[in-house]
N, CA, C and O atoms as a GROMACS GRO file, in nm:
protein
  356
    1UNK      N    1  10.472   8.139   7.956
    1UNK     CA    2  10.477   7.999   7.936
    1UNK      C    3  10.392   7.920   8.034
    1UNK      O    4  10.381   7.798   8.020
    2UNK      N    5  10.332   7.985   8.134
    2UNK     CA    6  10.255   7.912   8.235
    2UNK      C    7  10.111   7.896   8.188
    2UNK      O    8  10.051   7.989   8.135
    3UNK      N    9  10.056   7.775   8.209
    3UNK     CA   10   9.918   7.747   8.169
    3UNK      C   11   9.823   7.792   8.280
    3UNK      O   12   9.845   7.765   8.398
    4UNK      N   13   9.717   7.860   8.240
    4UNK     CA   14   9.612   7.898   8.332
    4UNK      C   15   9.496   7.801   8.310
    4UNK      O   16   9.438   7.797   8.202
    5UNK      N   17   9.465   7.724   8.411
    5UNK     CA   18   9.361   7.622   8.401
    5UNK      C   19   9.243   7.666   8.488
    5UNK      O   20   9.259   7.696   8.606
    6UNK      N   21   9.126   7.670   8.427
    6UNK     CA   22   9.008   7.722   8.495
    6UNK      C   23   8.980   7.648   8.625
    6UNK      O   24   8.932   7.709   8.721
    7UNK      N   25   9.009   7.520   8.631
    7UNK     CA   26   8.980   7.443   8.753
    7UNK      C   27   9.062   7.490   8.872
    7UNK      O   28   9.018   7.479   8.987
    8UNK      N   29   9.182   7.543   8.847
    8UNK     CA   30   9.262   7.598   8.957
    8UNK      C   31   9.190   7.715   9.021
    8UNK      O   32   9.189   7.729   9.144
    9UNK      N   33   9.131   7.799   8.938
    9UNK     CA   34   9.064   7.918   8.989
    9UNK      C   35   8.928   7.886   9.049
    9UNK      O   36   8.893   7.939   9.154
   10UNK      N   37   8.852   7.800   8.984
   10UNK     CA   38   8.722   7.764   9.040
   10UNK      C   39   8.739   7.693   9.174
   10UNK      O   40   8.663   7.716   9.268
   11UNK      N   41   8.839   7.608   9.182
   11UNK     CA   42   8.867   7.542   9.309
   11UNK      C   43   8.902   7.641   9.419
   11UNK      O   44   8.858   7.627   9.533
   12UNK      N   45   8.981   7.740   9.384
   12UNK     CA   46   9.020   7.843   9.481
   12UNK      C   47   8.899   7.918   9.534
   12UNK      O   48   8.887   7.940   9.654
   13UNK      N   49   8.809   7.958   9.445
   13UNK     CA   50   8.694   8.036   9.488
   13UNK      C   51   8.585   7.952   9.553
   13UNK      O   52   8.488   8.007   9.604
   14UNK      N   53   8.600   7.821   9.551
   14UNK     CA   54   8.504   7.734   9.617
   14UNK      C   55   8.561   7.670   9.744
   14UNK      O   56   8.494   7.588   9.807
   15UNK      N   57   8.684   7.706   9.780
   15UNK     CA   58   8.744   7.647   9.900
   15UNK      C   59   8.668   7.688  10.024
   15UNK      O   60   8.583   7.777  10.021
   16UNK      N   61   8.699   7.624  10.131
   16UNK     CA   62   8.628   7.652  10.255
   16UNK      C   63   8.687   7.770  10.332
   16UNK      O   64   8.657   7.788  10.450
   17UNK      N   65   8.769   7.851  10.268
   17UNK     CA   66   8.814   7.974  10.332
   17UNK      C   67   8.689   8.059  10.353
   17UNK      O   68   8.627   8.102  10.256
   18UNK      N   69   8.652   8.083  10.476
   18UNK     CA   70   8.521   8.142  10.503
   18UNK      C   71   8.497   8.276  10.434
   18UNK      O   72   8.384   8.304  10.392
   19UNK      N   73   8.597   8.357  10.422
   19UNK     CA   74   8.576   8.489  10.362
   19UNK      C   75   8.562   8.482  10.211
   19UNK      O   76   8.477   8.550  10.154
   20UNK      N   77   8.643   8.402  10.146
   20UNK     CA   78   8.642   8.400  10.000
   20UNK      C   79   8.515   8.335   9.947
   20UNK      O   80   8.446   8.393   9.863
   21UNK      N   81   8.484   8.218   9.996
   21UNK     CA   82   8.370   8.143   9.943
   21UNK      C   83   8.240   8.221   9.960
   21UNK      O   84   8.151   8.211   9.875
   22UNK      N   85   8.228   8.297  10.065
   22UNK     CA   86   8.103   8.366  10.093
   22UNK      C   87   8.099   8.510  10.042
   22UNK      O   88   7.995   8.575  10.052
   23UNK      N   89   8.209   8.561   9.987
   23UNK     CA   90   8.210   8.702   9.947
   23UNK      C   91   8.227   8.725   9.797
   23UNK      O   92   8.200   8.835   9.749
   24UNK      N   93   8.270   8.624   9.722
   24UNK     CA   94   8.291   8.637   9.578
   24UNK      C   95   8.186   8.553   9.507
   24UNK      O   96   8.182   8.430   9.522
   25UNK      N   97   8.102   8.619   9.429
   25UNK     CA   98   7.993   8.551   9.359
   25UNK      C   99   8.034   8.503   9.221
   25UNK      O  100   7.992   8.396   9.177
   26UNK      N  101   8.116   8.581   9.151
   26UNK     CA  102   8.163   8.544   9.017
   26UNK      C  103   8.305   8.597   9.001
   26UNK      O  104   8.345   8.694   9.066
   27UNK      N  105   8.381   8.531   8.912
   27UNK     CA  106   8.517   8.577   8.886
   27UNK      C  107   8.550   8.561   8.738
   27UNK      O  108   8.489   8.483   8.665
   28UNK      N  109   8.650   8.638   8.698
   28UNK     CA  110   8.709   8.626   8.565
   28UNK      C  111   8.856   8.664   8.579
   28UNK      O  112   8.889   8.762   8.647
   29UNK      N  113   8.944   8.588   8.516
   29UNK     CA  114   9.088   8.612   8.524
   29UNK      C  115   9.136   8.659   8.387
   29UNK      O  116   9.108   8.596   8.285
   30UNK      N  117   9.207   8.771   8.386
   30UNK     CA  118   9.259   8.828   8.260
   30UNK      C  119   9.410   8.839   8.271
   30UNK      O  120   9.462   8.903   8.363
   31UNK      N  121   9.481   8.775   8.177
   31UNK     CA  122   9.626   8.794   8.168
   31UNK      C  123   9.648   8.898   8.059
   31UNK      O  124   9.618   8.875   7.942
   32UNK      N  125   9.702   9.012   8.099
   32UNK     CA  126   9.718   9.122   8.006
   32UNK      C  127   9.845   9.106   7.923
   32UNK      O  128   9.932   9.025   7.955
   33UNK      N  129   9.853   9.185   7.817
   33UNK     CA  130   9.974   9.186   7.732
   33UNK      C  131  10.096   9.231   7.812
   33UNK      O  132  10.209   9.194   7.781
   34UNK      N  133  10.071   9.311   7.916
   34UNK     CA  134  10.179   9.365   7.999
   34UNK      C  135  10.218   9.271   8.113
   34UNK      O  136  10.290   9.311   8.204
   35UNK      N  137  10.170   9.147   8.107
   35UNK     CA  138  10.201   9.046   8.208
   35UNK      C  139  10.151   9.081   8.348
   35UNK      O  140  10.220   9.058   8.447
   36UNK      N  141  10.032   9.136   8.354
   36UNK     CA  142   9.960   9.152   8.479
   36UNK      C  143   9.846   9.053   8.479
   36UNK      O  144   9.796   9.014   8.373
   37UNK      N  145   9.803   9.013   8.597
   37UNK     CA  146   9.686   8.930   8.610
   37UNK      C  147   9.579   9.015   8.677
   37UNK      O  148   9.600   9.068   8.786
   38UNK      N  149   9.465   9.026   8.611
   38UNK     CA  150   9.354   9.101   8.668
   38UNK      C  151   9.244   9.002   8.704
   38UNK      O  152   9.202   8.921   8.621
   39UNK      N  153   9.199   9.009   8.828
   39UNK     CA  154   9.083   8.932   8.871
   39UNK      C  155   8.964   9.026   8.872
   39UNK      O  156   8.957   9.116   8.956
   40UNK      N  157   8.871   9.007   8.781
   40UNK     CA  158   8.744   9.080   8.784
   40UNK      C  159   8.651   9.000   8.873
   40UNK      O  160   8.624   8.883   8.846
   41UNK      N  161   8.602   9.064   8.978
   41UNK     CA  162   8.518   8.995   9.075
   41UNK      C  163   8.383   9.063   9.091
   41UNK      O  164   8.375   9.186   9.102
   42UNK      N  165   8.279   8.984   9.091
   42UNK     CA  166   8.148   9.030   9.134
   42UNK      C  167   8.137   8.983   9.279
   42UNK      O  168   8.143   8.864   9.308
   43UNK      N  169   8.120   9.078   9.369
   43UNK     CA  170   8.125   9.046   9.513
   43UNK      C  171   7.994   9.085   9.580
   43UNK      O  172   7.907   9.148   9.520
   44UNK      N  173   7.982   9.043   9.705
   44UNK     CA  174   7.866   9.082   9.785
   44UNK      C  175   7.914   9.158   9.909
   44UNK      O  176   8.031   9.192   9.920
   45UNK      N  177   7.823   9.184  10.000
   45UNK     CA  178   7.856   9.268  10.115
   45UNK      C  179   7.951   9.204  10.215
   45UNK      O  180   7.992   9.270  10.310
   46UNK      N  181   7.988   9.079  10.196
   46UNK     CA  182   8.085   9.014  10.286
   46UNK      C  183   8.229   9.035  10.239
   46UNK      O  184   8.324   9.004  10.311
   47UNK      N  185   8.245   9.089  10.119
   47UNK     CA  186   8.377   9.115  10.063
   47UNK      C  187   8.438   9.236  10.135
   47UNK      O  188   8.369   9.334  10.162
   48UNK      N  189   8.568   9.227  10.165
   48UNK     CA  190   8.637   9.339  10.227
   48UNK      C  191   8.784   9.341  10.185
   48UNK      O  192   8.828   9.258  10.106
   49UNK      N  193   8.859   9.434  10.237
   49UNK     CA  194   8.999   9.453  10.200
   49UNK      C  195   9.083   9.330  10.235
   49UNK      O  196   9.180   9.300  10.166
   50UNK      N  197   9.047   9.260  10.340
   50UNK     CA  198   9.119   9.138  10.379
   50UNK      C  199   9.110   9.032  10.269
   50UNK      O  200   9.209   8.966  10.237
   51UNK      N  201   8.993   9.016  10.212
   51UNK     CA  202   8.974   8.920  10.103
   51UNK      C  203   9.056   8.964   9.981
   51UNK      O  204   9.126   8.884   9.920
   52UNK      N  205   9.047   9.092   9.947
   52UNK     CA  206   9.122   9.146   9.833
   52UNK      C  207   9.271   9.119   9.848
   52UNK      O  208   9.335   9.069   9.756
   53UNK      N  209   9.324   9.153   9.963
   53UNK     CA  210   9.468   9.135   9.987
   53UNK      C  211   9.508   8.988   9.985
   53UNK      O  212   9.616   8.954   9.936
   54UNK      N  213   9.424   8.902  10.038
   54UNK     CA  214   9.454   8.758  10.036
   54UNK      C  215   9.460   8.707   9.893
   54UNK      O  216   9.553   8.635   9.857
   55UNK      N  217   9.362   8.744   9.811
   55UNK     CA  218   9.359   8.700   9.671
   55UNK      C  219   9.483   8.749   9.597
   55UNK      O  220   9.548   8.672   9.527
   56UNK      N  221   9.515   8.877   9.612
   56UNK     CA  222   9.632   8.933   9.543
   56UNK      C  223   9.761   8.865   9.588
   56UNK      O  224   9.846   8.830   9.506
   57UNK      N  225   9.775   8.846   9.717
   57UNK     CA  226   9.897   8.784   9.771
   57UNK      C  227   9.910   8.638   9.726
   57UNK      O  228  10.016   8.597   9.678
   58UNK      N  229   9.803   8.562   9.742
   58UNK     CA  230   9.806   8.420   9.708
   58UNK      C  231   9.839   8.400   9.560
   58UNK      O  232   9.928   8.322   9.527
   59UNK      N  233   9.768   8.471   9.472
   59UNK     CA  234   9.786   8.446   9.330
   59UNK      C  235   9.914   8.508   9.274
   59UNK      O  236   9.970   8.455   9.177
   60UNK      N  237   9.961   8.616   9.330
   60UNK     CA  238  10.090   8.668   9.281
   60UNK      C  239  10.202   8.570   9.316
   60UNK      O  240  10.297   8.556   9.240
   61UNK      N  241  10.192   8.504   9.430
   61UNK     CA  242  10.290   8.402   9.469
   61UNK      C  243  10.278   8.279   9.379
   61UNK      O  244  10.379   8.224   9.335
   62UNK      N  245  10.157   8.236   9.352
   62UNK     CA  246  10.135   8.116   9.271
   62UNK      C  247  10.174   8.135   9.125
   62UNK      O  248  10.234   8.048   9.063
   63UNK      N  249  10.138   8.251   9.069
   63UNK     CA  250  10.155   8.274   8.926
   63UNK      C  251  10.283   8.349   8.890
   63UNK      O  252  10.323   8.352   8.773
   64UNK      N  253  10.346   8.409   8.989
   64UNK     CA  254  10.470   8.485   8.967
   64UNK      C  255  10.449   8.606   8.875
   64UNK      O  256  10.540   8.646   8.802
   65UNK      N  257  10.330   8.662   8.879
   65UNK     CA  258  10.295   8.784   8.806
   65UNK      C  259  10.232   8.881   8.905
   65UNK      O  260  10.176   8.839   9.006
   66UNK      N  261  10.240   9.011   8.877
   66UNK     CA  262  10.164   9.106   8.960
   66UNK      C  263  10.014   9.081   8.941
   66UNK      O  264   9.967   9.058   8.830
   67UNK      N  265   9.941   9.087   9.050
   67UNK     CA  266   9.797   9.059   9.048
   67UNK      C  267   9.721   9.183   9.096
   67UNK      O  268   9.758   9.246   9.196
   68UNK      N  269   9.615   9.216   9.024
   68UNK     CA  270   9.528   9.327   9.059
   68UNK      C  271   9.385   9.274   9.069
   68UNK      O  272   9.339   9.202   8.980
   69UNK      N  273   9.316   9.308   9.176
   69UNK     CA  274   9.177   9.269   9.192
   69UNK      C  275   9.090   9.391   9.160
   69UNK      O  276   9.111   9.499   9.214
   70UNK      N  277   8.992   9.370   9.072
   70UNK     CA  278   8.895   9.475   9.039
   70UNK      C  279   8.756   9.425   9.071
   70UNK      O  280   8.717   9.315   9.031
   71UNK      N  281   8.681   9.504   9.142
   71UNK     CA  282   8.542   9.472   9.169
   71UNK      C  283   8.458   9.530   9.056
   71UNK      O  284   8.468   9.649   9.025
   72UNK      N  285   8.376   9.446   8.994
   72UNK     CA  286   8.291   9.487   8.882
   72UNK      C  287   8.146   9.454   8.913
   72UNK      O  288   8.117   9.371   8.998
   73UNK      N  289   8.056   9.521   8.843
   73UNK     CA  290   7.913   9.497   8.864
   73UNK      C  291   7.867   9.368   8.799
   73UNK      O  292   7.776   9.301   8.848
   74UNK      N  293   7.931   9.333   8.687
   74UNK     CA  294   7.893   9.209   8.619
   74UNK      C  295   8.008   9.161   8.532
   74UNK      O  296   8.097   9.238   8.493
   75UNK      N  297   8.005   9.034   8.502
   75UNK     CA  298   8.097   8.974   8.406
   75UNK      C  299   8.011   8.933   8.288
   75UNK      O  300   7.929   8.843   8.298
   76UNK      N  301   8.030   9.001   8.175
   76UNK     CA  302   7.939   8.980   8.063
   76UNK      C  303   7.944   8.838   8.007
   76UNK      O  304   8.047   8.770   8.013
   77UNK      N  305   7.831   8.797   7.954
   77UNK     CA  306   7.822   8.667   7.889
   77UNK      C  307   7.871   8.680   7.744
   77UNK      O  308   7.861   8.787   7.684
   78UNK      N  309   7.923   8.571   7.691
   78UNK     CA  310   7.961   8.567   7.550
   78UNK      C  311   7.835   8.552   7.466
   78UNK      O  312   7.725   8.538   7.519
   79UNK      N  313   7.850   8.554   7.335
   79UNK     CA  314   7.735   8.537   7.245
   79UNK      C  315   7.666   8.402   7.265
   79UNK      O  316   7.546   8.389   7.239
   80UNK      N  317   7.740   8.305   7.312
   80UNK     CA  318   7.681   8.172   7.334
   80UNK      C  319   7.608   8.164   7.469
   80UNK      O  320   7.549   8.061   7.502
   81UNK      N  321   7.611   8.273   7.546
   81UNK     CA  322   7.541   8.275   7.674
   81UNK      C  323   7.621   8.221   7.791
   81UNK      O  324   7.567   8.197   7.899
   82UNK      N  325   7.750   8.202   7.769
   82UNK     CA  326   7.838   8.152   7.876
   82UNK      C  327   7.930   8.263   7.924
   82UNK      O  328   7.951   8.363   7.855
   83UNK      N  329   7.985   8.244   8.041
   83UNK     CA  330   8.080   8.339   8.097
   83UNK      C  331   8.221   8.287   8.067
   83UNK      O  332   8.250   8.169   8.086
   84UNK      N  333   8.306   8.376   8.020
   84UNK     CA  334   8.444   8.336   7.993
   84UNK      C  335   8.525   8.358   8.121
   84UNK      O  336   8.539   8.471   8.167
   85UNK      N  337   8.576   8.250   8.177
   85UNK     CA  338   8.646   8.258   8.304
   85UNK      C  339   8.789   8.308   8.292
   85UNK      O  340   8.840   8.375   8.381
   86UNK      N  341   8.855   8.275   8.181
   86UNK     CA  342   8.995   8.314   8.160
   86UNK      C  343   9.007   8.383   8.025
   86UNK      O  344   8.959   8.333   7.923
   87UNK      N  345   9.072   8.499   8.025
   87UNK     CA  346   9.099   8.573   7.903
   87UNK      C  347   9.249   8.595   7.895
   87UNK      O  348   9.310   8.643   7.991
   88UNK      N  349   9.308   8.560   7.783
   88UNK     CA  350   9.450   8.582   7.761
   88UNK      C  351   9.464   8.683   7.649
   88UNK      O  352   9.440   8.651   7.532
   89UNK      N  353   9.504   8.805   7.685
   89UNK     CA  354   9.520   8.908   7.583
   89UNK      C  355   9.634   8.871   7.495
   89UNK      O  356   9.666   8.944   7.401
   0.00000   0.00000   0.00000
């Protein structure tokens, strides 16, 4: 029943938290049928376990769902050439 609003996530990844803003280049949030939240992240060399743990902890508290962070090489574009930021299975 909780709404996932893209601005909540874009705001989070653009905050002045020095590690997050500088280590995550792209993101995608997936709410699975099994009520897990998966963050697909394209990261750079500044990303580390501290960032991963912070993201998982922060969002599991905010969303009240288990959160898993996955590092991916790319987040594919849709047919229209845009990136889908939120996917609800």
